[in-house]
VOPAPA-581219 format. One record per residue (C-alpha): x, y, z; residue in three letters. Coordinates in nm, 2 decimals. Example, Ala and Ser with C-alpha at 12.3 -4.5 7.8 and 13.67 -1.06 7.14 Angstrom:
// VOPAPA-581219
(r (1.23, -0.45, 0.78), 'ALA')
(r (1.37, -0.11, 0.71), 'SER')
//
This chain:
// VOPAPA-581219
(r (1.34, 1.09, -1.69), 'UNK')
(r (1.47, 1.40, -1.87), 'UNK')
(r (1.73, 1.35, -2.13), 'UNK')
(r (2.09, 1.42, -2.03), 'UNK')
(r (2.15, 1.56, -2.37), 'UNK')
(r (1.84, 1.75, -2.48), 'UNK')
(r (1.79, 1.83, -2.85), 'UNK')
(r (1.90, 2.17, -2.99), 'UNK')
(r (1.59, 2.16, -3.21), 'UNK')
(r (1.29, 2.02, -3.01), 'UNK')
(r (0.98, 1.89, -3.18), 'UNK')
(r (0.72, 2.15, -3.27), 'UNK')
(r (0.45, 1.89, -3.18), 'UNK')
(r (0.57, 1.70, -2.86), 'UNK')
(r (0.37, 1.41, -2.72), 'UNK')
(r (0.09, 1.50, -2.48), 'UNK')
(r (0.14, 1.49, -2.10), 'UNK')
(r (0.05, 1.14, -1.98), 'UNK')
(r (-0.12, 1.27, -1.67), 'UNK')
(r (-0.49, 1.30, -1.72), 'UNK')
(r (-0.67, 1.62, -1.61), 'UNK')
(r (-0.86, 1.57, -1.28), 'UNK')
(r (-1.23, 1.57, -1.23), 'UNK')
(r (-1.41, 1.90, -1.21), 'UNK')
(r (-1.59, 2.04, -0.90), 'UNK')
(r (-1.93, 1.99, -1.05), 'UNK')
(r (-1.91, 1.61, -1.06), 'UNK')
(r (-2.12, 1.40, -0.82), 'UNK')
(r (-1.97, 1.21, -0.53), 'UNK')
(r (-1.86, 0.86, -0.62), 'UNK')
(r (-1.65, 0.58, -0.49), 'UNK')
(r (-1.38, 0.38, -0.67), 'UNK')
(r (-1.16, 0.09, -0.54), 'UNK')
(r (-0.83, 0.00, -0.69), 'UNK')
(r (-0.80, -0.37, -0.61), 'UNK')
(r (-0.44, -0.48, -0.70), 'UNK')
(r (-0.35, -0.85, -0.72), 'UNK')
(r (0.00, -0.90, -0.58), 'UNK')
(r (0.00, -1.28, -0.61), 'UNK')
(r (0.14, -1.28, -0.96), 'UNK')
(r (0.51, -1.27, -1.00), 'UNK')
(r (0.61, -0.96, -1.20), 'UNK')
(r (0.95, -0.79, -1.25), 'UNK')
(r (1.04, -0.47, -1.07), 'UNK')
(r (1.00, -0.29, -1.40), 'UNK')
(r (0.65, -0.43, -1.45), 'UNK')
(r (0.56, -0.34, -1.09), 'UNK')
(r (0.68, 0.02, -1.14), 'UNK')
(r (0.49, 0.04, -1.46), 'UNK')
(r (0.18, -0.09, -1.30), 'UNK')
(r (0.20, 0.15, -1.01), 'UNK')
(r (0.25, 0.45, -1.25), 'UNK')
(r (-0.06, 0.35, -1.44), 'UNK')
(r (-0.26, 0.32, -1.13), 'UNK')
(r (-0.14, 0.66, -1.01), 'UNK')
(r (-0.22, 0.82, -1.34), 'UNK')
(r (-0.57, 0.67, -1.33), 'UNK')
(r (-0.61, 0.79, -0.97), 'UNK')
(r (-0.52, 1.15, -1.07), 'UNK')
(r (-0.77, 1.13, -1.35), 'UNK')
(r (-1.06, 1.04, -1.12), 'UNK')
(r (-0.99, 1.22, -0.80), 'UNK')
(r (-1.00, 1.59, -0.80), 'UNK')
(r (-0.86, 1.82, -0.54), 'UNK')
(r (-1.21, 1.94, -0.45), 'UNK')
(r (-1.34, 1.85, -0.10), 'UNK')
(r (-1.68, 1.84, 0.07), 'UNK')
(r (-1.79, 1.83, 0.43), 'UNK')
(r (-1.92, 1.49, 0.54), 'UNK')
(r (-2.03, 1.52, 0.90), 'UNK')
(r (-1.72, 1.66, 1.08), 'UNK')
(r (-1.47, 1.54, 0.82), 'UNK')
(r (-1.35, 1.71, 0.50), 'UNK')
(r (-1.34, 1.44, 0.23), 'UNK')
(r (-1.25, 1.44, -0.13), 'UNK')
(r (-1.56, 1.45, -0.36), 'UNK')
(r (-1.44, 1.13, -0.53), 'UNK')
(r (-1.36, 0.88, -0.26), 'UNK')
(r (-1.08, 0.63, -0.35), 'UNK')
(r (-0.96, 0.32, -0.18), 'UNK')
(r (-0.65, 0.13, -0.27), 'UNK')
(r (-0.63, -0.24, -0.17), 'UNK')
(r (-0.37, -0.50, -0.24), 'UNK')
(r (-0.44, -0.87, -0.21), 'UNK')
(r (-0.26, -1.19, -0.28), 'UNK')
(r (-0.28, -1.56, -0.22), 'UNK')
(r (-0.46, -1.67, 0.09), 'UNK')
(r (-0.58, -1.41, 0.34), 'UNK')
(r (-0.32, -1.15, 0.24), 'UNK')
(r (-0.53, -0.83, 0.22), 'UNK')
(r (-0.40, -0.48, 0.28), 'UNK')
(r (-0.60, -0.16, 0.27), 'UNK')
(r (-0.34, 0.10, 0.20), 'UNK')
(r (-0.57, 0.39, 0.14), 'UNK')
(r (-0.92, 0.35, 0.30), 'UNK')
(r (-1.24, 0.54, 0.19), 'UNK')
(r (-1.21, 0.73, 0.51), 'UNK')
(r (-0.89, 0.89, 0.41), 'UNK')
(r (-0.91, 1.27, 0.41), 'UNK')
(r (-0.73, 1.55, 0.24), 'UNK')
(r (-0.50, 1.58, 0.55), 'UNK')
(r (-0.43, 1.21, 0.59), 'UNK')
(r (-0.37, 1.12, 0.22), 'UNK')
(r (-0.31, 1.45, 0.04), 'UNK')
(r (-0.15, 1.28, -0.27), 'UNK')
//
């Protein structure tokens, strides 16, 4: 969050942006699955931190470049996000078949 009282003399060498640059358009197609274990009890703060780290990793590997696959327009780097817990609790929240229009973020 931004400071409510910013400095009058900001640092000449601020820390780098934590968001990684995305992949370039010349990268090959590839698939990656984020499998997140939700069976462990973690605090709300730990959960938020975990989700932010996953999001930052996702932005680093998935570019905004798309390619035609059959009749669909898909991201060049396909990503799936799956949560699982104890027992048969499995949720596919973002499938490989997601497209730029169904999951733009």
